[in-house]
C-alpha positions in Angstrom: 16.4 -22.5 -69.7 15.0 -21.4 -66.4 11.6 -20.0 -65.8 9.6 -18.9 -62.8 7.1 -21.1 -61.1 3.5 -20.8 -62.2 0.9 -21.2 -59.5 -2.8 -21.4 -59.7 -5.4 -21.6 -57.0 -8.2 -24.0 -57.9 -11.5 -24.1 -56.0 -13.0 -27.6 -55.5 -10.3 -29.4 -57.6 -12.0 -32.3 -59.5 -15.1 -31.7 -57.5 -13.4 -31.8 -54.1 -13.8 -29.4 -51.3 -12.0 -26.2 -50.5 -9.0 -24.7 -52.3 -5.9 -26.3 -53.8 -2.7 -24.5 -54.8 -1.2 -26.1 -58.0 2.4 -25.3 -58.6 3.0 -26.2 -62.2 6.4 -27.8 -62.9 5.8 -28.5 -66.6 3.0 -27.4 -68.8 1.1 -29.7 -71.1 3.2 -28.4 -74.1 6.5 -29.0 -72.1 5.4 -32.6 -71.6 5.6 -33.0 -75.4 2.5 -35.3 -75.8 3.5 -37.7 -73.0 0.9 -36.3 -70.5 -0.9 -33.1 -69.4 0.2 -32.2 -65.8 3.3 -32.3 -63.7 2.8 -30.2 -60.5 3.2 -29.9 -56.8 -0.2 -29.7 -55.2 -0.9 -28.1 -51.8 -4.1 -29.0 -50.0 -4.8 -26.8 -47.0 -6.5 -28.4 -44.0 -10.0 -29.8 -44.7 -9.5 -29.6 -48.5 -9.6 -32.4 -51.0 -9.2 -33.5 -54.6 -12.6 -35.0 -55.6 -13.4 -38.5 -56.8 -12.3 -38.7 -60.4 -11.2 -41.1 -63.1 -8.4 -41.0 -65.7 -9.3 -42.7 -69.0 -6.3 -43.4 -71.2 -3.9 -41.9 -68.6 -2.9 -42.3 -65.0 -1.9 -39.9 -62.1 0.4 -41.2 -59.3 0.8 -39.0 -56.3 4.1 -38.7 -54.4 3.5 -37.4 -50.9 6.0 -34.7 -49.9 4.7 -33.3 -46.6 1.7 -33.8 -44.2 -0.8 -36.5 -43.9 -3.8 -37.4 -46.0 -6.5 -40.0 -46.7 -6.1 -41.6 -50.1 -9.2 -43.2 -51.5 -8.5 -45.9 -54.1 -10.7 -47.3 -56.9 -12.3 -49.9 -54.6 -13.1 -47.0 -52.2 -10.6 -48.3 -49.6 -9.0 -45.5 -47.5 -5.3 -45.5 -46.7 -3.6 -42.9 -44.5 -0.6 -41.5 -46.4 2.5 -39.6 -45.2 5.7 -38.1 -46.7 7.5 -40.7 -48.9 4.4 -42.6 -49.8 3.4 -43.2 -53.4 -0.2 -43.5 -54.4 -0.4 -45.6 -57.5 -3.5 -45.3 -59.7 -4.0 -47.7 -62.6 -5.2 -46.5 -66.0 -9.0 -46.1 -65.9 -9.3 -46.3 -62.1 -11.0 -43.7 -59.9 -9.4 -42.0 -56.9 -9.3 -39.0 -54.6 -7.3 -37.6 -51.7 -8.4 -35.7 -48.6 -6.6 -33.6 -46.1 -8.4 -34.2 -42.9 -5.5 -32.9 -40.8 -4.7 -29.5 -39.3 -1.7 -28.8 -41.5 -1.0 -28.6 -45.3 -0.8 -31.7 -47.4 1.7 -31.5 -50.2 2.2 -33.9 -53.1 3.6 -34.2 -56.6 1.1 -35.2 -59.3 2.0 -36.4 -62.7 -0.7 -37.1 -65.3 0.8 -39.2 -68.1 -0.6 -41.2 -70.9 -1.2 -44.9 -71.1 1.5 -46.6 -73.3 0.7 -46.1 -77.0 -1.7 -43.2 -76.4 -1.1 -39.6 -77.4 -2.6 -36.7 -75.4 -5.7 -35.2 -77.1 
C-alpha cells in the first residue's frame, strides 16, 4: 500500500512559538497501539516546540537538517545538527528551538513505555 503524505501546520506546537509543519509518516492507528506519532517536523526560523513532558511514553528526535537548541529535562541546552539524536527518557520534559536563519527538520517518534498501551 502507498498513500500520500499528510501534512498539517500547527501554530505554537506544545506551547512553543511560531508555526511547525508536521509531515505525518504513520497515524496513531497505523502505529497499532505502540505509540501515537511518527512524523517529520519542520520548524521555520525562530520557531520552537514548547517545553512539554511525556508520561508513559517517550519521543526521541533525529535531526535531519539545520541547527537547533535542544533543551533537556535538566534545562541544559545542547546545539544539535544533522545526524544527532535527542534522547528523552520516559516522564522527562524537553523542548527544541530553531534560533537559526534556516529551517530545522527532524523525525519525531512518540512511542509507549514498555508494557503500556496507548490510551
